[in-house]
GUDO-68696 format. One record per residue (C-alpha): residue number from 1; x, y, z. Coordinates in steps of 0.5 Angstrom, whole numbers, plus 500, padded with zeros to 3 digits. Each point is the difference from the previous one (the first is absolute). Layout:
- NUM;X;Y;Z
...
//
This chain:
- 1;561;901;542
- 2;508;500;500
- 3;502;498;494
- 4;508;500;498
- 5;502;498;493
- 6;507;498;498
- 7;502;501;492
- 8;506;501;496
- 9;503;493;501
- 10;504;496;496
- 11;506;495;497
- 12;507;504;499
- 13;507;498;501
- 14;505;502;505
- 15;502;507;499
- 16;493;502;497
- 17;495;505;503
- 18;492;500;502
- 19;496;505;502
- 20;494;498;505
- 21;494;503;502
- 22;494;499;506
- 23;494;504;499
- 24;496;501;506
- 25;492;501;500
- 26;496;500;507
- 27;506;502;504
- 28;502;507;503
- 29;508;501;499
- 30;502;507;501
- 31;502;498;509
- 32;502;493;498
- 33;507;497;498
- 34;499;495;494
- 35;506;494;498
- 36;502;495;495
- 37;500;493;502
- 38;502;494;497
- 39;499;492;501
- 40;504;494;498
- 41;499;492;501
- 42;507;501;504
- 43;497;506;505
- 44;495;503;503
- 45;496;507;497
- 46;505;506;502
- 47;501;508;499
- 48;505;501;494
- 49;498;508;502
- 50;496;504;502
- 51;498;508;499
- 52;496;505;505
- 53;495;504;496
- 54;500;507;504
- 55;507;500;500
- 56;502;496;494
- 57;506;497;504
- 58;502;493;498
- 59;504;494;502
- 60;503;494;496
- 61;502;493;503
- 62;508;500;498
- 63;499;494;495
- 64;496;505;496
- 65;503;506;502
- 66;503;505;494
- 67;496;496;495
- 68;493;501;501
- 69;496;506;502
- 70;493;501;502
- 71;496;506;499
- 72;492;502;500
- 73;495;504;496
- 74;496;503;505
- 75;494;502;495
- 76;500;493;497
- 77;501;497;507
- 78;505;495;497
- 79;507;498;502
- 80;505;497;495
- 81;507;496;501
- 82;506;502;495
- 83;503;494;501
- 84;507;500;496
- 85;507;495;500
- 86;495;495;501
- 87;504;493;503
- 88;496;493;500
- 89;499;500;508
- 90;496;506;498
- 91;495;495;497
- 92;493;500;504
- 93;493;502;500
- 94;499;507;502
- 95;495;504;504
- 96;499;506;503
- 97;496;501;507
- 98;501;505;506
- 99;505;500;504
- 100;499;497;505
- 101;496;496;494
- 102;492;498;502
- 103;499;492;499
- 104;494;502;496
- 105;502;505;495
- 106;505;496;496
- 107;499;498;493
- 108;501;495;495
- 109;507;503;499
- 110;505;500;494
- 111;504;495;498
- 112;509;502;498
- 113;504;496;497
- 114;508;501;499
- 115;503;495;497
- 116;508;499;499
//
């Protein structure tokens, strides 16, 4: 049974920072591309950042580039999302999954709320 558990969300004022964690179990991630996604009521669940495990290559959407950093800890089977200079439009539920995502792997996500 694959389990992805997100944590680290919370409430923060605009300009603040948060660090999200995603602990993976039951999944071999050494040869995968892992990603962070976010979901809002007005938009569907969309990718914001991804990391190729083997070579540590990364990709960020334009709206978060320079503010978010995706990293990994191979020993802990964990990926992180360091979020800085947060904006109200970053408010969403954040999830981790493969890229492309597996529909059966979605966890509960972690809520990030940024106040103006």
